[in-house]
N, C-alpha and C positions, 0 to 999 in steps of 0.2 A: 659438249666434249666435258668431262669430269674432272676440274681443278681442284686442288686443295689451297687456301691461303695462308701460308703460315709465317704469322705478324700480322696481325689483322687493323694496324693504324691505319696513319695517314696514308701509306701509300698501298697498301695492301686491302685495306677497306674501302678505298676509294677505287681502286679498278676491281678488287672482287666484286664489289654491286655493281657496277656497272655487267661485269661479265654473267651475273648471275639475273639480272632486269631482262636481261636478250636470251634470256633462257636456257643456259649451260648449267650444269650441274654440277654449284660452286659452296664449298666446307669449307668454313673459315674457323681457324686454330685462335684461341685471344685466350684473355686470363684476366683475373681481379672485377674491377670495376663494371671492362667495358662488357668482358665477357656476360654475366651477369644481366647488365642492362639489354646487350641484343638479344638476349634470352629472351626479356621480358618485353619489353619493347620495339622491338627490331634496329634494324641500321638503318638511318639517314643519312646521305648524304646533301651538305649544302653549297652549289654550286651556280656558279654564271651559267655554267654547260644545262641547267636544268637541275634541278633538285629529285633525291632519289626515297624512297621506303620500302622497306625490305624486310618482309621474315625469313632472315638467313639459317641456313642448317650452321648450326656454331658449336664448337668440342672446345674440348680443355686439354685434350688428349690426339695424335694421329693415330694411334691403335682403335680409335672412336670412329674413324675416317676410311681405313681401307686402301686398299689402291689405286691412282691415278693417274690421270694421264699426264696431266701438270703440273708442278706444284711451283705456285709462284711466292719463291724467299723471298719473304722482305722483314726479316726480324733485325731489331738495331744490331752494331758492329759487336757490342759486348758479347750478347748471345749468339753470335753464328756457330762457333764450337760446340755447346752443349742443346744447339737445336739440331746440328747436322746427325749427332749425335741418336737423335731420334725421329729421322726421318723414314727409316727404311720401312715400319709399316704403314707406306702411302707409295713404296715403291713396286713395279714390274719391273719385268725388265727394256720395257720401252719407254719409262715414266721419264721426264725431262725436270729436272728441276734448275729453275731460270732463277738469276743471282741478283735481286734487283737494290741490294747493296749499296749507300755511299761508300769511297776509297775505291782500291784496286786490287785488294787482299781476300775480301768474302770468296770469291770461286774458286780460289787452290785450295783454303782452309777446308770448304768443306767435299771438296773433291779429294785431301786427303782422308776423309771420312769413309767417305760412300764410294769412291772409285773416281777416277775421269770423265766416263765413258757417256756417264748420265746428269753429267753439272754443265750448264752454258751459263756465260756473265750475260749480264742483262743492264740497260738503263733506264731510269725514269726520270722526268722531268717534270716535275708536280708542286707548288706549293700545298700542302695540306698540314690539318694537323687534327687531332683526335678535340674536338670544342668542348666534348663532353662524352662521357662513359656512354657509348652508341649511336655518337653520333661525329661524322667526318667535314669536316671545314676545306673550304676549294676557296685561297684564292686565288683571286682573278681568272681566267680561264684557257690559261697554260696546262697541258696536256698530254703527254708524252713520251714515250716507247718505245726503244732500240733494242733488238738483235739481232745474233747471226743464225750461221745456216744450223738450219735442220729442227726449224723451229714453226714450219711451215702452217699447222693445224691451228696454233697457237694464235700466229700472226691473223689467219683467217676468221678467230673465233672472237679477237680482239675489233678486228675492225666495221664486223657485222654488231660489235655492241657499240658501236662510236668510236671507241679509244683511236686517238693518233698514233700508231705504231707502224716501226717502220724496219727492214731490216737490212741490216749495213754488210758490206766486202769485210770490212775491218772491223770486227768490233773490241778488237783490242785498244785501238785508235779512238775509238766512240767512248769507251769508258773511262780513258785518261784526258779528251776531253773535258767530260765532262768533271772528273776529279781535278783538272787545274780549273774549273772554275768553281768549284763547289768550295775548292780549298779556300782562294783568299775571298770571296764571298760568306763562308761559314765563318771564317776567322775576321776578317770586319766587323760582319755584324753584331758578334757575340762580342768582340774587343768594346765596339761604343754601345752596346746593348741598345743599335737603333735598328728601323726595317733598313730596307733598302734603299726606297727615296732619299731618307737624310744622308746614308753613306756616298751615295752617286754623287748628292749637290757639294759637298763638302770637300775644296781639295786637298789636303790631307788625306782625309781618309779612301778615296778616290784615288789618289797616288798609294798609298797604303795594300789597295786590293789589286792595282798593279803588278805592283813589286811582288806580292804574295804568290798571284797566279803566274809571273816570268822565271818563280823558283822552280815550280813544280814541271811548268812546260821544257825547261831545261832540262829538270831530272829525268821526266820522260825523253826528251831526245837522247839523251846519255843513254840512254834505258834501251833504244831503238823501234819508240815510238816512234809514228810518221806523221808527227803532227808539225800541222802547216808553217811556214815561214811567220804569217800573218797572223797566225790566232790572237794571240793577246791583243790585238788594234780591233777583229774584229766580237772579241768579247766583250769591248770592251762600248762598242756600239748596242751589243745585245742587252746588256745592263740596263739603257736607256730606256729602252721598249718594256723592264718589268713595270707588273704593279709600285705603285710607290709603298705598298703597306705590307707586301711582303717580306716574311720573315722566315730565315733558314731553319730547317728540322732543329738543327743545333742550339739555333737562338730558343726557340720554344720549348728546348730540355732546360738548357739554361736556366732562362725567367720562371720554368716551374720546380725545379731545383732538383729535376732529374740528371743519371748519370751523360756526361756528355762520350759525342764522338773523334773528339779531339785527338784521342792517340793516332786510329786509322785516318786522320786530316791530316792540319797542321803537325801534329807530333809525327805522325808518316812523312812528310816532305821532310824533317829534320833528322829525320832518322838514315832515312834508305838516301838524304841526300848527304850526312856525314860517311857511310858504306861507299858511295861514288866518289869521296876525293869533292864535292861539289859545297859552296857557301851557300846558306840559308837562314841569312839572321833576323829577317821579316819572320818565317815562318816560326822559328826558333824562339823568337820574343815572344808572338802571338802565342804559340803553348804554353809557355813558360806565365805568361800571365789566366792562362785559364784553369792552369794547375791547379788551385786550391777548391777548383768547380768542380773538377772529374766524375768523383763518385757522389755529386749531386748534394745541395742543401738548399735549401727553400730558402733561407734567413738570410745566405751572405747571397744568394744571387740576385740579392735585391737593397 
């Protein structure tokens, strides 16, 4: 399968490397020091599921690649609009663009640019970061993708590569399930500047995590998403099984002084809740506390 990885950071770099190692024709789009390191030294994945070192096909621009079967679209939320406007060289009439961003708004943004017929939402569960240029670091062993109907060849390629992938009947519910969880977890870990283990062990932080999730769950239900009644209780159990040292992607960005995805996570819950006439004081407060760091500041983040 011919696959373009648009956004070769933690998510795109990890899953792209697994797909390439399994023999797929994978092309990575990257930039800056990460691009240079991948060209010079290859792409390394450090993971409890097995390390990898590949010599990738790596590019700076989509037009260097040409049409592909699947675009694994994994750029940061702030870059979605601009990157979507550069997708067309990768497309033929049957190309699928699978959006694996955090939040719930990216597929709609991409669809407005290239048309909805080729865009599919996806969900990624994994704790990864760029440990150094050309190096993807995977914390723990959790790695999971979810996609909806129409992506059967991609599902088969992922399974052959040892990727845990699930094809679900209700992908909208699946992405809101992640949204509810990630909004709470990213908000609390960033607010505390601490990994998951510290946040779940502290009664007040744990309560804040649960309250932030509850606000997002309530918003999803108001919007017609079929989130289960016991979803929050199940997520509280799930967080106890995560690697104690896990940090969310937004926390990695905060600590590195990079721009934050908060406007599309806790900020989006505050914004969409206000439009739906729902209260969201916890997410609104977390977003307010993170606003000084939205555009990145290594000095301030420390």
